C-alpha positions as CSV (number, residue, x, y, z in Angstrom):
1,X,-106.1,89.1,78.8
2,X,-105.2,90.8,75.6
3,X,-102.4,89.8,73.2
4,X,-100.4,92.1,71.0
5,X,-100.2,91.3,67.3
6,X,-97.5,88.9,66.4
7,X,-97.5,87.3,69.8
8,X,-94.8,89.5,71.2
9,X,-96.4,90.8,74.4
10,X,-99.3,89.7,76.6
11,X,-101.3,92.1,78.7
12,X,-103.5,91.4,81.7
13,X,-105.8,94.1,83.1
14,X,-107.0,93.7,86.7
15,X,-109.7,95.8,88.2
16,X,-111.6,96.1,91.4
17,X,-110.9,93.9,94.4
18,X,-109.0,91.3,92.3
19,X,-105.7,93.3,92.0
20,X,-102.5,91.3,91.5
21,X,-99.4,91.0,93.7
22,X,-97.8,93.9,91.9
23,X,-100.5,96.3,93.0
24,X,-100.3,95.2,96.6
25,X,-96.4,95.4,96.7
26,X,-96.2,98.7,94.7
27,X,-97.4,102.2,95.5
28,X,-100.9,102.7,96.8
29,X,-103.6,102.8,94.1
30,X,-106.6,105.1,94.2
31,X,-109.9,103.3,94.8
32,X,-111.0,101.4,91.7
33,X,-107.7,101.8,89.9
34,X,-106.5,99.6,87.1
35,X,-103.3,97.7,87.1
36,X,-101.8,96.7,83.7
37,X,-99.3,93.9,83.7
38,X,-97.2,93.3,80.6
39,X,-95.0,90.2,80.0
40,X,-92.8,89.7,77.0
41,X,-93.2,86.5,75.1
42,X,-89.8,85.3,73.8
43,X,-89.1,83.0,70.9
44,X,-87.0,79.9,71.4
45,X,-83.7,81.5,70.3
46,X,-84.2,84.5,72.6
47,X,-85.3,82.4,75.5
48,X,-82.2,80.3,75.2
49,X,-79.9,83.2,76.2
50,X,-78.2,82.0,79.4
51,X,-78.1,83.9,82.7
52,X,-74.4,84.2,83.4
53,X,-72.3,85.9,86.0
54,X,-72.0,89.7,85.3
55,X,-68.3,89.8,84.3
56,X,-68.8,87.0,81.8
57,X,-71.8,88.7,80.3
58,X,-69.8,91.9,79.9
59,X,-67.0,90.0,78.2
60,X,-69.6,88.4,75.8
61,X,-71.0,91.8,75.0
62,X,-67.6,93.1,74.2
63,X,-66.8,90.2,72.0
64,X,-70.2,90.4,70.2
65,X,-69.5,94.1,69.6
66,X,-66.2,93.6,67.8
67,X,-66.5,90.0,66.5
68,X,-70.2,89.2,65.8
69,X,-71.3,85.9,67.2
70,X,-68.2,85.1,69.2
71,X,-69.7,86.1,72.6
72,X,-72.9,84.2,71.7
73,X,-70.8,81.1,70.9
74,X,-69.0,81.4,74.3
75,X,-72.4,81.8,76.0
76,X,-73.4,78.5,74.5
77,X,-70.6,76.8,76.4
78,X,-71.6,78.7,79.5
79,X,-74.9,76.7,79.3
80,X,-72.8,73.5,79.5
81,X,-70.9,74.8,82.5
82,X,-74.1,75.4,84.5
83,X,-75.5,78.8,83.4
84,X,-79.3,78.8,83.9
85,X,-82.1,80.0,81.6
86,X,-85.8,79.6,80.9
87,X,-85.6,76.7,78.4
88,X,-83.4,74.2,80.2
89,X,-86.3,72.7,82.2
90,X,-88.4,72.3,79.0
91,X,-85.9,71.3,76.4
92,X,-82.8,70.2,78.2
93,X,-79.2,71.4,78.3
94,X,-78.1,70.0,74.9
95,X,-81.0,71.6,73.0
96,X,-80.3,75.0,74.6
97,X,-76.6,74.6,73.8
98,X,-77.4,74.0,70.1
99,X,-79.9,76.9,70.0
100,X,-77.2,79.2,71.2
101,X,-74.7,77.8,68.7
102,X,-77.4,78.3,66.0
103,X,-77.9,82.0,67.1
104,X,-74.1,82.5,66.9
105,X,-74.0,81.0,63.4
106,X,-76.9,83.3,62.3
107,X,-75.0,86.3,63.7
108,X,-71.8,85.3,62.0
109,X,-73.3,84.6,58.6
110,X,-75.5,87.7,58.5
111,X,-72.8,90.0,59.8
112,X,-71.8,90.8,56.2
113,X,-75.0,92.7,55.7
114,X,-74.9,94.3,59.2
115,X,-78.0,92.5,60.4
116,X,-75.9,89.9,62.3
117,X,-73.6,92.5,63.8
118,X,-76.6,94.5,65.1
119,X,-78.3,91.3,66.3
120,X,-75.0,90.3,68.0
121,X,-74.8,93.6,69.9
122,X,-78.4,93.3,71.1
123,X,-77.8,89.7,72.1
124,X,-74.8,90.8,74.2
125,X,-77.0,93.6,75.8
126,X,-79.6,91.0,76.7
127,X,-76.9,88.9,78.4
128,X,-75.8,91.8,80.5
129,X,-79.4,92.7,81.4
130,X,-80.1,89.1,82.5
131,X,-76.9,89.0,84.5
132,X,-77.8,92.2,86.3
133,X,-81.2,90.7,87.2
134,X,-79.3,87.6,88.4
135,X,-77.0,89.7,90.6
136,X,-79.8,91.7,92.1
137,X,-81.7,88.5,93.1
138,X,-78.6,87.0,94.9
139,X,-78.2,87.7,98.6
140,X,-75.8,90.6,99.3
141,X,-73.0,90.3,101.9
142,X,-73.5,92.8,104.8
């Protein structure tokens, strides 16, 4: 397993007969092919972004676009209302709530120099992406 500088991405290379589940489930691989699997390693603030229903995530993105940090602050309360994420099992709901409040404050305080505004928009986009993954994994009515 190789790790990218700065600890941002981990890469696992599988060869031969020990191919992973992605290789079996995906398209056929020519004999002796190599499967590369990349997983993003998130920091605590980024991992604290909750997985919300899609409409709420879009509203948070809209708010983050025009009032930096407001959508992130609302998403912190979504954690208290039952929104799931990766850190709740490790750190608990209260810690994840405060991490989201801290991210919102960072966005608000650094919006003056445009950094917080840009961070706020990216945070909102991550919320929408997580919500779309959530909606894809839910069973659909036929």
